[in-house]
PyMOL Python script that loads the backbone (N, CA, C, O; Angstrom):
from pymol import cmd

cmd.read_pdbstr("""\
ATOM      1  N   MET A   1     -19.688 -10.197   4.207  1.00  0.00           N
ATOM      2  CA  MET A   1     -19.909  -8.841   4.023  1.00  0.00           C
ATOM      3  C   MET A   1     -21.299  -8.419   3.707  1.00  0.00           C
ATOM      4  O   MET A   1     -21.938  -9.093   2.899  1.00  0.00           O
ATOM      5  N   ALA A   2     -21.790  -7.454   4.219  1.00  0.00           N
ATOM      6  CA  ALA A   2     -23.194  -7.092   4.029  1.00  0.00           C
ATOM      7  C   ALA A   2     -23.181  -6.094   2.886  1.00  0.00           C
ATOM      8  O   ALA A   2     -22.300  -5.252   2.709  1.00  0.00           O
ATOM      9  N   ASP A   3     -24.307  -6.289   2.093  1.00  0.00           N
ATOM     10  CA  ASP A   3     -24.638  -5.257   1.073  1.00  0.00           C
ATOM     11  C   ASP A   3     -25.432  -4.122   1.611  1.00  0.00           C
ATOM     12  O   ASP A   3     -26.313  -4.299   2.452  1.00  0.00           O
ATOM     13  N   ILE A   4     -25.119  -2.946   1.125  1.00  0.00           N
ATOM     14  CA  ILE A   4     -25.962  -1.685   1.507  1.00  0.00           C
ATOM     15  C   ILE A   4     -26.589  -1.189   0.254  1.00  0.00           C
ATOM     16  O   ILE A   4     -25.941  -0.914  -0.757  1.00  0.00           O
ATOM     17  N   ALA A   5     -27.920  -1.083   0.370  1.00  0.00           N
ATOM     18  CA  ALA A   5     -28.664  -0.639  -0.729  1.00  0.00           C
ATOM     19  C   ALA A   5     -28.532   0.994  -0.820  1.00  0.00           C
ATOM     20  O   ALA A   5     -28.811   1.654   0.181  1.00  0.00           O
ATOM     21  N   THR A   6     -28.167   1.545  -1.850  1.00  0.00           N
ATOM     22  CA  THR A   6     -28.209   3.036  -2.081  1.00  0.00           C
ATOM     23  C   THR A   6     -29.055   3.374  -3.250  1.00  0.00           C
ATOM     24  O   THR A   6     -29.287   2.559  -4.143  1.00  0.00           O
ATOM     25  N   PHE A   7     -29.506   4.568  -3.234  1.00  0.00           N
ATOM     26  CA  PHE A   7     -30.497   4.923  -4.421  1.00  0.00           C
ATOM     27  C   PHE A   7     -29.750   5.938  -5.256  1.00  0.00           C
ATOM     28  O   PHE A   7     -29.055   6.801  -4.721  1.00  0.00           O
ATOM     29  N   GLY A   8     -29.882   5.843  -6.484  1.00  0.00           N
ATOM     30  CA  GLY A   8     -29.314   6.580  -7.593  1.00  0.00           C
ATOM     31  C   GLY A   8     -30.211   7.859  -7.760  1.00  0.00           C
ATOM     32  O   GLY A   8     -31.152   8.140  -7.017  1.00  0.00           O
ATOM     33  N   ALA A   9     -29.769   8.625  -8.888  1.00  0.00           N
ATOM     34  CA  ALA A   9     -30.565   9.736  -9.240  1.00  0.00           C
ATOM     35  C   ALA A   9     -31.944   9.546  -9.654  1.00  0.00           C
ATOM     36  O   ALA A   9     -32.812  10.407  -9.512  1.00  0.00           O
ATOM     37  N   THR A  10     -32.148   8.276 -10.225  1.00  0.00           N
ATOM     38  CA  THR A  10     -33.576   7.956 -10.601  1.00  0.00           C
ATOM     39  C   THR A  10     -34.484   7.502  -9.437  1.00  0.00           C
ATOM     40  O   THR A  10     -35.686   7.274  -9.571  1.00  0.00           O
ATOM     41  N   GLY A  11     -33.786   7.391  -8.269  1.00  0.00           N
ATOM     42  CA  GLY A  11     -34.616   6.961  -7.119  1.00  0.00           C
ATOM     43  C   GLY A  11     -34.685   5.417  -7.030  1.00  0.00           C
ATOM     44  O   GLY A  11     -35.262   4.887  -6.081  1.00  0.00           O
ATOM     45  N   ALA A  12     -34.075   4.660  -8.055  1.00  0.00           N
ATOM     46  CA  ALA A  12     -34.027   3.269  -7.972  1.00  0.00           C
ATOM     47  C   ALA A  12     -32.808   2.797  -7.174  1.00  0.00           C
ATOM     48  O   ALA A  12     -31.779   3.473  -7.169  1.00  0.00           O
ATOM     49  N   PRO A  13     -32.907   1.646  -6.501  1.00  0.00           N
ATOM     50  CA  PRO A  13     -31.820   1.206  -5.777  1.00  0.00           C
ATOM     51  C   PRO A  13     -30.714   0.761  -6.622  1.00  0.00           C
ATOM     52  O   PRO A  13     -30.942   0.147  -7.665  1.00  0.00           O
ATOM     53  N   GLU A  14     -29.535   1.033  -6.234  1.00  0.00           N
ATOM     54  CA  GLU A  14     -28.330   0.503  -7.100  1.00  0.00           C
ATOM     55  C   GLU A  14     -27.780  -0.705  -6.411  1.00  0.00           C
ATOM     56  O   GLU A  14     -27.713  -0.804  -5.186  1.00  0.00           O
ATOM     57  N   LYS A  15     -27.399  -1.597  -7.242  1.00  0.00           N
ATOM     58  CA  LYS A  15     -26.861  -2.860  -6.613  1.00  0.00           C
ATOM     59  C   LYS A  15     -25.423  -2.482  -6.275  1.00  0.00           C
ATOM     60  O   LYS A  15     -24.716  -1.809  -7.025  1.00  0.00           O
ATOM     61  N   ASN A  16     -25.021  -2.989  -5.030  1.00  0.00           N
ATOM     62  CA  ASN A  16     -23.640  -2.878  -4.497  1.00  0.00           C
ATOM     63  C   ASN A  16     -23.090  -1.496  -4.359  1.00  0.00           C
ATOM     64  O   ASN A  16     -21.891  -1.242  -4.242  1.00  0.00           O
ATOM     65  N   GLY A  17     -24.081  -0.605  -4.382  1.00  0.00           N
ATOM     66  CA  GLY A  17     -23.641   0.778  -4.015  1.00  0.00           C
ATOM     67  C   GLY A  17     -23.244   1.544  -5.378  1.00  0.00           C
ATOM     68  O   GLY A  17     -22.866   2.713  -5.297  1.00  0.00           O
ATOM     69  N   GLY A  18     -23.315   0.992  -6.455  1.00  0.00           N
ATOM     70  CA  GLY A  18     -23.026   1.692  -7.744  1.00  0.00           C
ATOM     71  C   GLY A  18     -21.708   2.395  -7.755  1.00  0.00           C
ATOM     72  O   GLY A  18     -20.738   1.851  -7.227  1.00  0.00           O
ATOM     73  N   LEU A  19     -21.596   3.689  -8.380  1.00  0.00           N
ATOM     74  CA  LEU A  19     -20.272   4.157  -8.530  1.00  0.00           C
ATOM     75  C   LEU A  19     -19.792   4.453  -7.110  1.00  0.00           C
ATOM     76  O   LEU A  19     -18.621   4.214  -6.818  1.00  0.00           O
ATOM     77  N   MET A  20     -20.596   4.935  -6.260  1.00  0.00           N
ATOM     78  CA  MET A  20     -20.071   5.263  -4.880  1.00  0.00           C
ATOM     79  C   MET A  20     -19.427   3.883  -4.184  1.00  0.00           C
ATOM     80  O   MET A  20     -18.405   3.965  -3.503  1.00  0.00           O
ATOM     81  N   GLY A  21     -19.955   2.896  -4.361  1.00  0.00           N
ATOM     82  CA  GLY A  21     -19.418   1.624  -3.871  1.00  0.00           C
ATOM     83  C   GLY A  21     -18.086   1.363  -4.494  1.00  0.00           C
ATOM     84  O   GLY A  21     -17.145   0.944  -3.820  1.00  0.00           O
ATOM     85  N   VAL A  22     -17.995   1.605  -5.769  1.00  0.00           N
ATOM     86  CA  VAL A  22     -16.640   1.287  -6.524  1.00  0.00           C
ATOM     87  C   VAL A  22     -15.664   2.361  -5.982  1.00  0.00           C
ATOM     88  O   VAL A  22     -14.545   1.982  -5.635  1.00  0.00           O
ATOM     89  N   LEU A  23     -15.963   3.544  -5.890  1.00  0.00           N
ATOM     90  CA  LEU A  23     -15.138   4.580  -5.370  1.00  0.00           C
ATOM     91  C   LEU A  23     -14.734   4.391  -3.942  1.00  0.00           C
ATOM     92  O   LEU A  23     -13.630   4.763  -3.544  1.00  0.00           O
ATOM     93  N   LYS A  24     -15.635   3.805  -3.155  1.00  0.00           N
ATOM     94  CA  LYS A  24     -15.171   3.427  -1.765  1.00  0.00           C
ATOM     95  C   LYS A  24     -14.236   2.409  -1.778  1.00  0.00           C
ATOM     96  O   LYS A  24     -13.233   2.470  -1.066  1.00  0.00           O
ATOM     97  N   ARG A  25     -14.487   1.381  -2.592  1.00  0.00           N
ATOM     98  CA  ARG A  25     -13.555   0.239  -2.561  1.00  0.00           C
ATOM     99  C   ARG A  25     -12.140   0.627  -3.048  1.00  0.00           C
ATOM    100  O   ARG A  25     -11.131   0.149  -2.529  1.00  0.00           O
ATOM    101  N   ILE A  26     -12.108   1.536  -4.093  1.00  0.00           N
ATOM    102  CA  ILE A  26     -10.801   2.037  -4.696  1.00  0.00           C
ATOM    103  C   ILE A  26     -10.114   2.743  -3.545  1.00  0.00           C
ATOM    104  O   ILE A  26      -8.936   2.500  -3.284  1.00  0.00           O
ATOM    105  N   GLY A  27     -10.825   3.605  -2.859  1.00  0.00           N
ATOM    106  CA  GLY A  27     -10.149   4.376  -1.766  1.00  0.00           C
ATOM    107  C   GLY A  27      -9.712   3.509  -0.759  1.00  0.00           C
ATOM    108  O   GLY A  27      -8.595   3.771  -0.311  1.00  0.00           O
ATOM    109  N   LYS A  28     -10.352   2.452  -0.239  1.00  0.00           N
ATOM    110  CA  LYS A  28      -9.889   1.554   0.728  1.00  0.00           C
ATOM    111  C   LYS A  28      -8.587   0.837   0.247  1.00  0.00           C
ATOM    112  O   LYS A  28      -7.614   0.738   0.995  1.00  0.00           O
ATOM    113  N   ALA A  29      -8.600   0.346  -1.013  1.00  0.00           N
ATOM    114  CA  ALA A  29      -7.386  -0.304  -1.559  1.00  0.00           C
ATOM    115  C   ALA A  29      -6.294   0.713  -1.601  1.00  0.00           C
ATOM    116  O   ALA A  29      -5.135   0.329  -1.446  1.00  0.00           O
ATOM    117  N   LEU A  30      -6.523   1.805  -1.769  1.00  0.00           N
ATOM    118  CA  LEU A  30      -5.291   2.897  -1.846  1.00  0.00           C
ATOM    119  C   LEU A  30      -4.831   3.078  -0.418  1.00  0.00           C
ATOM    120  O   LEU A  30      -3.625   3.158  -0.186  1.00  0.00           O
ATOM    121  N   ILE A  31      -5.711   3.146   0.535  1.00  0.00           N
ATOM    122  CA  ILE A  31      -5.268   3.441   1.891  1.00  0.00           C
ATOM    123  C   ILE A  31      -4.488   2.191   2.454  1.00  0.00           C
ATOM    124  O   ILE A  31      -3.524   2.335   3.206  1.00  0.00           O
ATOM    125  N   LYS A  32      -4.950   0.967   2.056  1.00  0.00           N
ATOM    126  CA  LYS A  32      -4.190  -0.192   2.447  1.00  0.00           C
ATOM    127  C   LYS A  32      -2.795  -0.226   1.695  1.00  0.00           C
ATOM    128  O   LYS A  32      -1.798  -0.602   2.312  1.00  0.00           O
ATOM    129  N   ALA A  33      -2.727   0.095   0.601  1.00  0.00           N
ATOM    130  CA  ALA A  33      -1.478   0.027  -0.200  1.00  0.00           C
ATOM    131  C   ALA A  33      -0.468   1.145   0.090  1.00  0.00           C
ATOM    132  O   ALA A  33       0.713   0.968  -0.210  1.00  0.00           O
ATOM    133  N   SER A  34      -0.900   2.352   0.692  1.00  0.00           N
ATOM    134  CA  SER A  34      -0.068   3.433   0.958  1.00  0.00           C
ATOM    135  C   SER A  34       1.129   3.102   1.860  1.00  0.00           C
ATOM    136  O   SER A  34       2.206   3.622   1.570  1.00  0.00           O
ATOM    137  N   PRO A  35       1.053   2.333   2.868  1.00  0.00           N
ATOM    138  CA  PRO A  35       2.307   2.002   3.636  1.00  0.00           C
ATOM    139  C   PRO A  35       3.301   1.235   2.907  1.00  0.00           C
ATOM    140  O   PRO A  35       4.510   1.319   3.126  1.00  0.00           O
ATOM    141  N   HIS A  36       2.713   0.414   1.950  1.00  0.00           N
ATOM    142  CA  HIS A  36       3.738  -0.413   1.164  1.00  0.00           C
ATOM    143  C   HIS A  36       4.309   0.494   0.059  1.00  0.00           C
ATOM    144  O   HIS A  36       5.422   0.262  -0.414  1.00  0.00           O
ATOM    145  N   ASN A  37       3.659   1.381  -0.297  1.00  0.00           N
ATOM    146  CA  ASN A  37       4.450   2.401  -1.281  1.00  0.00           C
ATOM    147  C   ASN A  37       5.583   3.188  -0.634  1.00  0.00           C
ATOM    148  O   ASN A  37       6.613   3.503  -1.230  1.00  0.00           O
ATOM    149  N   ARG A  38       5.294   3.491   0.695  1.00  0.00           N
ATOM    150  CA  ARG A  38       6.262   4.154   1.407  1.00  0.00           C
ATOM    151  C   ARG A  38       7.506   3.362   1.744  1.00  0.00           C
ATOM    152  O   ARG A  38       8.631   3.843   1.880  1.00  0.00           O
ATOM    153  N   ARG A  39       7.177   2.120   1.859  1.00  0.00           N
ATOM    154  CA  ARG A  39       8.262   1.111   2.054  1.00  0.00           C
ATOM    155  C   ARG A  39       9.097   0.895   0.817  1.00  0.00           C
ATOM    156  O   ARG A  39      10.321   0.773   0.869  1.00  0.00           O
ATOM    157  N   LEU A  40       8.358   0.848  -0.354  1.00  0.00           N
ATOM    158  CA  LEU A  40       9.085   0.600  -1.561  1.00  0.00           C
ATOM    159  C   LEU A  40       9.916   1.780  -1.975  1.00  0.00           C
ATOM    160  O   LEU A  40      10.963   1.595  -2.596  1.00  0.00           O
ATOM    161  N   GLU A  41       9.472   3.062  -1.641  1.00  0.00           N
ATOM    162  CA  GLU A  41      10.200   4.305  -1.734  1.00  0.00           C
ATOM    163  C   GLU A  41      11.476   4.295  -0.812  1.00  0.00           C
ATOM    164  O   GLU A  41      12.524   4.824  -1.182  1.00  0.00           O
ATOM    165  N   HIS A  42      11.344   3.685   0.377  1.00  0.00           N
ATOM    166  CA  HIS A  42      12.434   3.694   1.296  1.00  0.00           C
ATOM    167  C   HIS A  42      13.485   2.805   0.782  1.00  0.00           C
ATOM    168  O   HIS A  42      14.673   3.120   0.851  1.00  0.00           O
ATOM    169  N   ALA A  43      13.038   1.603   0.220  1.00  0.00           N
ATOM    170  CA  ALA A  43      13.948   0.673  -0.329  1.00  0.00           C
ATOM    171  C   ALA A  43      14.656   1.178  -1.464  1.00  0.00           C
ATOM    172  O   ALA A  43      15.865   0.971  -1.573  1.00  0.00           O
ATOM    173  N   ALA A  44      13.871   1.960  -2.502  1.00  0.00           N
ATOM    174  CA  ALA A  44      14.581   2.611  -3.456  1.00  0.00           C
ATOM    175  C   ALA A  44      15.666   3.534  -3.135  1.00  0.00           C
ATOM    176  O   ALA A  44      16.718   3.582  -3.773  1.00  0.00           O
ATOM    177  N   ARG A  45      15.353   4.340  -2.027  1.00  0.00           N
ATOM    178  CA  ARG A  45      16.328   5.374  -1.558  1.00  0.00           C
ATOM    179  C   ARG A  45      17.583   4.583  -1.046  1.00  0.00           C
ATOM    180  O   ARG A  45      18.702   4.969  -1.385  1.00  0.00           O
ATOM    181  N   LEU A  46      17.429   3.512  -0.255  1.00  0.00           N
ATOM    182  CA  LEU A  46      18.448   2.722   0.141  1.00  0.00           C
ATOM    183  C   LEU A  46      19.271   2.238  -0.981  1.00  0.00           C
ATOM    184  O   LEU A  46      20.491   2.390  -0.928  1.00  0.00           O
ATOM    185  N   HIS A  47      18.661   1.616  -2.089  1.00  0.00           N
ATOM    186  CA  HIS A  47      19.310   1.085  -3.101  1.00  0.00           C
ATOM    187  C   HIS A  47      20.188   2.220  -3.946  1.00  0.00           C
ATOM    188  O   HIS A  47      21.153   1.935  -4.655  1.00  0.00           O
ATOM    189  N   ALA A  48      19.745   3.357  -3.765  1.00  0.00           N
ATOM    190  CA  ALA A  48      20.413   4.418  -4.443  1.00  0.00           C
ATOM    191  C   ALA A  48      21.714   4.846  -3.770  1.00  0.00           C
ATOM    192  O   ALA A  48      22.559   5.530  -4.347  1.00  0.00           O
ATOM    193  N   LEU A  49      21.825   4.410  -2.529  1.00  0.00           N
ATOM    194  CA  LEU A  49      22.979   4.824  -1.722  1.00  0.00           C
ATOM    195  C   LEU A  49      24.286   3.869  -2.118  1.00  0.00           C
ATOM    196  O   LEU A  49      24.141   2.722  -2.540  1.00  0.00           O
ATOM    197  N   SER A  50      25.459   4.444  -1.942  1.00  0.00           N
ATOM    198  CA  SER A  50      26.691   3.656  -2.182  1.00  0.00           C
ATOM    199  C   SER A  50      26.904   2.598  -1.205  1.00  0.00           C
ATOM    200  O   SER A  50      26.298   2.702  -0.138  1.00  0.00           O
ATOM    201  N   ASP A  51      27.637   1.635  -1.387  1.00  0.00           N
ATOM    202  CA  ASP A  51      28.003   0.474  -0.537  1.00  0.00           C
ATOM    203  C   ASP A  51      28.590   1.129   0.728  1.00  0.00           C
ATOM    204  O   ASP A  51      28.327   0.627   1.821  1.00  0.00           O
ATOM    205  N   GLU A  52      29.314   2.144   0.644  1.00  0.00           N
ATOM    206  CA  GLU A  52      29.971   2.764   1.805  1.00  0.00           C
ATOM    207  C   GLU A  52      28.767   3.360   2.698  1.00  0.00           C
ATOM    208  O   GLU A  52      28.707   3.173   3.914  1.00  0.00           O
ATOM    209  N   GLN A  53      27.977   3.974   2.087  1.00  0.00           N
ATOM    210  CA  GLN A  53      26.879   4.717   2.880  1.00  0.00           C
ATOM    211  C   GLN A  53      25.950   3.616   3.590  1.00  0.00           C
ATOM    212  O   GLN A  53      25.467   3.785   4.710  1.00  0.00           O
ATOM    213  N   LEU A  54      25.763   2.499   2.825  1.00  0.00           N
ATOM    214  CA  LEU A  54      24.906   1.428   3.404  1.00  0.00           C
ATOM    215  C   LEU A  54      25.718   0.752   4.561  1.00  0.00           C
ATOM    216  O   LEU A  54      25.126   0.291   5.538  1.00  0.00           O
ATOM    217  N   ALA A  55      27.168   0.694   4.430  1.00  0.00           N
ATOM    218  CA  ALA A  55      27.907   0.030   5.459  1.00  0.00           C
ATOM    219  C   ALA A  55      27.794   0.891   6.663  1.00  0.00           C
ATOM    220  O   ALA A  55      27.715   0.344   7.763  1.00  0.00           O
ATOM    221  N   LYS A  56      27.777   2.167   6.564  1.00  0.00           N
ATOM    222  CA  LYS A  56      27.736   3.061   7.704  1.00  0.00           C
ATOM    223  C   LYS A  56      26.317   2.960   8.446  1.00  0.00           C
ATOM    224  O   LYS A  56      26.213   3.242   9.640  1.00  0.00           O
ATOM    225  N   LEU A  57      25.254   2.549   7.681  1.00  0.00           N
ATOM    226  CA  LEU A  57      24.060   2.334   8.217  1.00  0.00           C
ATOM    227  C   LEU A  57      23.820   0.931   8.795  1.00  0.00           C
ATOM    228  O   LEU A  57      22.816   0.648   9.448  1.00  0.00           O
ATOM    229  N   GLY A  58      24.832   0.056   8.504  1.00  0.00           N
ATOM    230  CA  GLY A  58      24.854  -1.305   8.900  1.00  0.00           C
ATOM    231  C   GLY A  58      23.942  -2.190   8.175  1.00  0.00           C
ATOM    232  O   GLY A  58      23.515  -3.220   8.697  1.00  0.00           O
ATOM    233  N   ILE A  59      23.607  -1.801   6.912  1.00  0.00           N
ATOM    234  CA  ILE A  59      22.776  -2.700   5.993  1.00  0.00           C
ATOM    235  C   ILE A  59      23.475  -3.061   4.736  1.00  0.00           C
ATOM    236  O   ILE A  59      23.843  -2.259   3.877  1.00  0.00           O
ATOM    237  N   PRO A  60      23.635  -4.483   4.713  1.00  0.00           N
ATOM    238  CA  PRO A  60      24.287  -4.990   3.424  1.00  0.00           C
ATOM    239  C   PRO A  60      23.284  -4.783   2.277  1.00  0.00           C
ATOM    240  O   PRO A  60      22.072  -4.876   2.470  1.00  0.00           O
ATOM    241  N   ARG A  61      23.797  -4.512   1.129  1.00  0.00           N
ATOM    242  CA  ARG A  61      22.907  -4.230  -0.041  1.00  0.00           C
ATOM    243  C   ARG A  61      21.974  -5.398  -0.249  1.00  0.00           C
ATOM    244  O   ARG A  61      20.813  -5.099  -0.530  1.00  0.00           O
ATOM    245  N   ASP A  62      22.273  -6.642  -0.161  1.00  0.00           N
ATOM    246  CA  ASP A  62      21.434  -7.701  -0.378  1.00  0.00           C
ATOM    247  C   ASP A  62      20.414  -7.841   0.770  1.00  0.00           C
ATOM    248  O   ASP A  62      19.578  -8.743   0.710  1.00  0.00           O
ATOM    249  N   ARG A  63      20.444  -7.052   1.736  1.00  0.00           N
ATOM    250  CA  ARG A  63      19.372  -7.264   2.865  1.00  0.00           C
ATOM    251  C   ARG A  63      18.587  -5.862   3.060  1.00  0.00           C
ATOM    252  O   ARG A  63      18.091  -5.544   4.141  1.00  0.00           O
ATOM    253  N   ILE A  64      18.533  -5.139   2.015  1.00  0.00           N
ATOM    254  CA  ILE A  64      17.707  -3.907   1.959  1.00  0.00           C
ATOM    255  C   ILE A  64      16.249  -4.272   2.167  1.00  0.00           C
ATOM    256  O   ILE A  64      15.558  -3.708   3.015  1.00  0.00           O
ATOM    257  N   VAL A  65      15.750  -5.340   1.281  1.00  0.00           N
ATOM    258  CA  VAL A  65      14.439  -5.526   1.368  1.00  0.00           C
ATOM    259  C   VAL A  65      14.014  -6.090   2.816  1.00  0.00           C
ATOM    260  O   VAL A  65      13.038  -5.682   3.446  1.00  0.00           O
ATOM    261  N   HIS A  66      14.919  -7.108   3.247  1.00  0.00           N
ATOM    262  CA  HIS A  66      14.644  -7.573   4.529  1.00  0.00           C
ATOM    263  C   HIS A  66      14.553  -6.454   5.666  1.00  0.00           C
ATOM    264  O   HIS A  66      13.665  -6.447   6.519  1.00  0.00           O
ATOM    265  N   HIS A  67      15.550  -5.531   5.577  1.00  0.00           N
ATOM    266  CA  HIS A  67      15.571  -4.314   6.538  1.00  0.00           C
ATOM    267  C   HIS A  67      14.240  -3.486   6.447  1.00  0.00           C
ATOM    268  O   HIS A  67      13.691  -3.128   7.489  1.00  0.00           O
ATOM    269  N   VAL A  68      13.754  -3.200   5.316  1.00  0.00           N
ATOM    270  CA  VAL A  68      12.575  -2.316   5.085  1.00  0.00           C
ATOM    271  C   VAL A  68      11.327  -3.130   5.394  1.00  0.00           C
ATOM    272  O   VAL A  68      10.377  -2.491   5.847  1.00  0.00           O
ATOM    273  N   PHE A  69      11.184  -4.411   5.222  1.00  0.00           N
ATOM    274  CA  PHE A  69       9.989  -5.163   5.552  1.00  0.00           C
ATOM    275  C   PHE A  69      10.081  -6.090   6.764  1.00  0.00           C
ATOM    276  O   PHE A  69       9.258  -6.967   7.026  1.00  0.00           O
ATOM    277  N   SER A  70      11.134  -5.809   7.446  1.00  0.00           N
ATOM    278  CA  SER A  70      11.360  -6.887   8.712  1.00  0.00           C
ATOM    279  C   SER A  70      10.235  -6.941   9.648  1.00  0.00           C
ATOM    280  O   SER A  70       9.915  -7.999  10.189  1.00  0.00           O
ATOM    281  N   ASP A  71       9.601  -5.793   9.865  1.00  0.00           N
ATOM    282  CA  ASP A  71       8.595  -5.765  10.908  1.00  0.00           C
ATOM    283  C   ASP A  71       7.178  -6.411  10.445  1.00  0.00           C
ATOM    284  O   ASP A  71       6.259  -6.556  11.251  1.00  0.00           O
ATOM    285  N   ILE A  72       7.091  -6.738   9.262  1.00  0.00           N
ATOM    286  CA  ILE A  72       5.795  -7.233   8.678  1.00  0.00           C
ATOM    287  C   ILE A  72       6.062  -8.545   8.063  1.00  0.00           C
ATOM    288  O   ILE A  72       5.119  -9.336   8.050  1.00  0.00           O
ATOM    289  N   MET A  73       7.212  -8.922   7.539  1.00  0.00           N
ATOM    290  CA  MET A  73       7.587 -10.225   6.981  1.00  0.00           C
ATOM    291  C   MET A  73       8.835 -10.766   7.604  1.00  0.00           C
ATOM    292  O   MET A  73       9.735 -10.020   7.990  1.00  0.00           O
ATOM    293  N   HIS A  74       8.883 -12.049   7.696  1.00  0.00           N
ATOM    294  CA  HIS A  74       9.988 -12.730   8.373  1.00  0.00           C
ATOM    295  C   HIS A  74      10.625 -13.612   7.252  1.00  0.00           C
ATOM    296  O   HIS A  74      10.283 -14.756   6.952  1.00  0.00           O
ATOM    297  N   LEU A  75      11.757 -12.755   6.613  1.00  0.00           N
ATOM    298  CA  LEU A  75      12.499 -13.430   5.702  1.00  0.00           C
ATOM    299  C   LEU A  75      13.713 -14.172   6.027  1.00  0.00           C
ATOM    300  O   LEU A  75      14.333 -14.759   5.141  1.00  0.00           O
TER     301      LEU A  75
END
""", "prot")
cmd.dss("prot")
cmd.show_as("cartoon", "prot")
cmd.util.cbc("prot")
cmd.orient("prot")
């Protein structure tokens, strides 16, 4: 990974982008994590359903996590 020099309010170069570099890394981490949060929310909604409702969807309760993450994980 390349380092990019940025200049702070004093005009002096900041190492690793200073505060903006930290904020950019946090933003990138949140963007990467967001699909997983949606998946976890989906799994929580499925867990909240009754066994009968899950049966209508064709999802056994013990396979909810597999169902939600099956496209990215081979369990």
